[in-house]
N, C-alpha and C positions, 0 to 999 in steps of 0.2 A: 872193741872195734878193731877190725882188720887193718893191716897197713894200707891196703888199697883204698878202703873206705876213708881212712884218715887222710890219705892223699887227696881224695876227691873233695873232702870237706875243706882242706887247706886251700885248694884251688878256688872253691866257691867263696871262701872268706877273703882271699886275696883279690878276687875280681870285685867283690863288694867294696873292699877298701879302696881299690883303684877308682871305682865310680864315685865314691865319697870324696876322695882327694880331687878328682877332676871337677866335681861340683864346687868344692871350696875354691879351687883355682879359678874357675870361671867367675865365681861371685867376687873374687878379690882382684882379678885382672881385667876381665871384660867389663865389669861394672865398677871398676875402681874409681873413676873420675867422671865428673860431669863434663861434657864438651865445653871448651873454654872460649871466651871472647878474648880479644887482644888485651895486653896490659893496660891499666888505667890511663897511663900517659898517652899511649897510642889511641885509646878510645877518645880522649879529649881532643887530640889532633884531628881525628876523623869527624867528630861532632862539630868542631869549629869550622871545618870545611863545609859541612852540611848547612850550618848557619849562614855562612857567606853566600852560598848558592841560593838559599831561600830569600835572603835579603836582596840580592842582586838580580835574581832571575824571576822570582814569583811576585815579590811585593810591588814593584813598579806596575806590572800588568794589572794587579788587583786594584791598586789605587785608581788607576785610570778607568778600569771597568766600572768601579762604583762611585766615580765622580768625586774623589777626595784629593784635593790638591795638597792638603796637609793632614796628617794623622798624629794626634797627641795621645800618648799612653802615660798616665801619671798614677803612681801608686806608692805606698809606704811599706817599710819592713813589717812583716806579719800580716799584711793585707794586700798581697801582690795580685795584680790583674792576672787572670788565667793566661792571657796572651804573653805576659812578661817572660815566662820560662821558654817560650818559643822564639824570643827575640834576643836572648842573652847567651853569652858563652857558657860552655859546660862547667867552667870554674866559678861561675856566679851563682850563688845559692839563694840570694835574697836581694830585695831592693836595698839600696844604700840610703838610710834615713828616708827622705822622699826622693824618688827617682822619677825624672820626667824624660821620656824619649820623644823626639819630634822628627817626623818624617815629612820631607817637603819635596814635591815634584816640581823640578825646574823646567819641565817641558820635554818634548820628544827628543830622543838622541842624547839626552843628558842623564847621568846617573842621579838617583835620589840623594838628597842630603839626608844624612842620618846624624842627628845631634843628641848629645847626652847632657842634660842639666841635672847633675847628681850622678854619682857613680863614676866609673872610668870608661875607657874607650872600647872595652870588650875585645881586647887584642887587636885594636886598630880598625874595627869595623864601624865605630862611631867616632865622630868628632866631638871632643869635650868642649862645651860652650861655656865660657866664663867671661866676666868683666875683667879687665886688666888688674884691678885692685884686689880681686879675689881668685887670681889664677891658680894659686897654690894651696887653696883651702876648699873644703866642702862648702857649697852654698847652702844656706839654711834659712828657714822662716820666710818672712815677707820678701827678703832679698831675692829668693829663688823665683817667686811668682812675678816680681817686677822684671827680672831678667827674662822670663818667659814672654812677658808682654813686649819687651824690647825686641826679642827675636821675631815675634809674630809681626810687629809693626814694620820691621825691616823687609819682610817678605810679602806681607799683605796678601795672603792667600784668598782665593775666591770661595773656598769651602774648607772647613775644619772638622774632621771626623773625630768623634769621641766614643768611648766604649760604653754605650748604654743600649740595653735590649730587654724587652719584656718577655722574650721567647728563649733566647740562647744564653746560657750561663757563660759560655766562652766569650761572648761579646758584651758582657755586662759587668766588666771589672772595675769601672770607675765608681768608687764609693761615694756616698752622699757628701762626706767631708771633703773629698778631693774635688768633686764637682762644684761644690760651693766656692772653694778656693779658686778653681779654674775660671768659673764664670765671673767672679769678682775681679780677677786679674785681667781678663779680656775686656770686660765692660760692655757697654751698650753698642759700641762700634762694631763688634763682631757677633752680636747675638743672632742676627739673621743668617750668618754664614756657618753656624754650627749645625752639623748633621750627625745622625747616629752612624757609627762605624759597624753596625750589626753584621752585614754580610762580608765586609772587608776583614774584620777580625776573625769571623767564623772561617772564612775560606783560607786565610793565611795559615791558620792552625791546622786546617784540614789537608791542605795540599802537601804532598811529599815531593822530593826530587829523586830521580832514579838511582842516584848514587847512594841512597839510604838502604836500598833493598838487600845488598849482600850481607850487611851486618844483621839486618832483621831476619834474614833467612838463617843465619847462625843461631839467633835466639830461638827460632822455631825448632831447630835441630836439638837444642838443649831441652825444650819443652817436651818434644816427642820422646827423647831419650828417658827423661825422668818419668813420664807417664808409663812407658813400656816397662820400666823397672818396678814402679809402684804396683802395677797390675801384673805381678809375676810372683813366683815362689821366693824370690829374694826378699820380699816384704810380707807376703800373705801366706799364712799357714791356715788352711780351711779348718773351721771349728775353734779357732783360737784368736786370730787377728780381728780387730774391730775396724769399722770404717774410720773412726777417729784416729786409730793407730796409723792408718795410711795417710790421712790428712797431715798429721804432724811429721811423718817421715818426709813428705813433700816439702813442708815448711822448713824442716831442718836442712835438707839437701840444698834448697835455694839459699838459705843463710850461709851454709858452709862454702858454697861456690862464690860468695861475695855478690850475689844478685839481690834484687829487691822484689817485692810483690805488691801489687796494687789492690788485691783483695784476698781474703782468707779463702783457700780452696775448699771444695766440698767433695765428699765421696758418698754416694748413696747406693742402696741395695734394693733390687727388685727380685722377687722370687715367687714361685707358685704358692698361692695361698696367703701371701703377705700383702696387706693393703698398701697402696702407694703413699709415699710421703707427699707433702705439698711444699711449695717454695716458702710459704710463711710458717710452716711447722715441720721442719726437717727432723728426722730421728738422729740421735747420737748414740754411740755405743753399740750399734748393731754388730753382732758377731757374724763374720762372713762365712757362709756355709757352701758346700758343694751344690752346684746347680744354680747359684746366684748369678744374676746379671748386675754388673757394677757400672757406675757412671761417675766421672769426675769432671769438675769445672775448675780450671787451673790456669793461672797466668803469671808471668814474671815481668819485672821492670829492669831495664838496663839501658844505658846511653840515652836516657830520657825518652825511651820508647817502651811501649807496653804490648804484651801479647794476651790472647784470650782463646783458650782451647777447651773443648769438651770431647772426651773419648769414652768408649764403652769397653768393658771387659767381661769375660765369662769364666766361671770356676767350673772346671770339668767334674762331672760325677765319677765315682769309681767305675772303671770299665769303659768310660767314654774316651774317644780319641778325637772327637770333633764336636763343634757346636751344633745342637739340634737345628734342623732345617727351619722350623718355624721362627726361631730366634734369629737365624741368618736372614730370613726373608724380612724381618722387621728392620734390620739395618739397610737392606736393599731399598726399602721404601723411603728411608730417610735420605740415602744417597740420591735417589731419584728426585726427591724434593729439592735437594741442593742443586741438581742440574737444572730443574725448572726455574729456580730463582736466578742462578748465574746467567742463564740465557736471556733473562729479561732486564738485567742490570746494565743500562746503557747511559752514557753521559746525556744530561739534559732532561731525563725523566725524573720526576720527584719520587721521594721514598714512598709516598702514598699511592702513586700511580703504579709503581713496581709491585707494591703489596697487593693491590686489588687484582692485578694481572696474574700474579703467581698463585694467589689463593683460588682464582677461577680455574687455572690450569691444574692445580692440585685436586680440586673436586672432579674435574673431567677425568683425571687419572685414577680416581677412586682411592685417593690417599687421605687418611684422616690425620691432619697435622696442623701446625701453627708456625708462624715465621716471626722472628724478633731480632733481625739483623741490625748491626750498628757499625759506624765507623770506628777505626782503631788507629793508634799512632801516638801522638804527643800525650794523649790521655787514653785510659782504658776504654771507657764509653766516650768516644772522642767527638770532635767537631764534625758536623756534616749531617746528612739526612738519615733519620731513622726509618727503617723498613719494618714497621710494626713494633709493638711491645707484647710481651707474653700474655698480658691481660687486656690488650687493645688491638684486636684484629680487624677493627673497622677503619683503621687509619689513626695517625697521631697528629692532631691539629698543631700547626706551627712547625714543630720539629720534623714532621714528615712531609712538609710542603716545600722544602728546599730541594734543588736539583742535585743529582749526582754529578761529580766533577771528574773528568779524566785526570789521572795522576793522584788518586787517593786510594786508601786502603780500607777494607771492611772485614769485620768478623762475621762470617756466614753462620749465623746462629739460628737453629730451628729444630723442630722435632716432629716425628711421625709416630702415631700410635697404632699398633697392629695386634689383632687377636692371635694368640699362639696356640696351635693345636695341642702341642705337648703340655701345655698348661690348662687343658680343658677349655680353651677359648678365652682365658684370662688375657687382658690386654697388656702389652709391653710398650713402654715409651722409650724410643731410642732418640736421645737428644745429642746432636753433634754440633760442634763449633770449630771452624777452621779459618785462619786468616788468609785473605785473598787480596789481589791487586787489581784495581781498575786502571790500566796503564794509560799512557799518554795517547795511544792510538784507540782507546775506548774498548780494549779487550780485557775480559775477566780471566784471571788465572790464579791458581793456588800459590801462596808464597813458598810452600814446601811440597806437601802432598796432603791428601785427605785420608781419613780412615775408611777402609772398605772391609776389614776383617777385625774381629774382636781380639783384644789382648787376652791371652790365655793364662790362667792359673791352673796348674796341673795337680 
């Protein structure tokens, strides 16, 4: 080899080494950490303020709206009412033996009484109610129910709401055992004053306060960051990495960041000539190949809030620099369906009304799709109206009949199916899900942003 040729080879090798080092640098620096929420102590302070605002701002309005002068939430450790965790401080993780919270409306221009029979004051947000002879002890057994009767007799409410509902799990937290104890304690004098707290409990858990949105937006930034990394060459080597490898990478990163998850994520593969999976029979262990379209369903839990996101990725074939147009068009159809839905989500309309309207508009636009949008927040599949289920496109009896409320959050979840010319007309389902806000003025907007371009694996 001549000296000149050797020099050229050296330059080529040096350039290649620099590119490799740059790639390593990017993977260790740019992708080094998950975007972080505040320290736990700060998170707890923020959550405590949210709780105060919900109890002071939202709850009185809802009790008056639903004709409840008193609301009793009674539950035991290991059998907590779903509403319990929306009523307690972030440092409270369970009911204390038997915990009974009593909310009493003293009338307009007066704050609600918030009384705790069992447990503590939740950082001063409740008044601990005890008899003088048990002031420094936990109340237990029949004494607690006798104390409840004394409290109710002192206030003599016109109505007493309790958490029973045949439709909404969020409003059905009073167990049979607790109900029997409660009815025995109140006796015949109050039998005709007891009403279901169905919509009260539902809407209390459903409604946000605007002060919650900045932290939730931070959570969405974490989600988007992790998905963009999962659907990249940091995680995926075409021909080697499986869909389950990507799933467990996501789970591990969530765990490493000190976050929680309310469901096991999924990663699925669609490709030319490969039959589609079903929700009931997903495939595991699919090796990701070039030309594949990827889909993930992924959510995290933090600060007693939950996210729910679905994004799509594409694995470039050798020589490709962009996603084939037919696959791009499939995402455009899903984005258009998102627009059609968001335009129709207005306060006062029921979930079933919105569903019927958007499906009609979808057919008019010649889009083949389905809508299965749900509230999000204190729970993943949260309190509030359902706008379809993936297998119930004719409406959801009961849970789809409640109205949308200003000041609530939704996961805009849906899919459109499009024939792809590059796949000889084989259909591609692009399922997207993004969290959105129906604000206090009745306007829909994304918490962060929606996906309009595929994540790329090169």
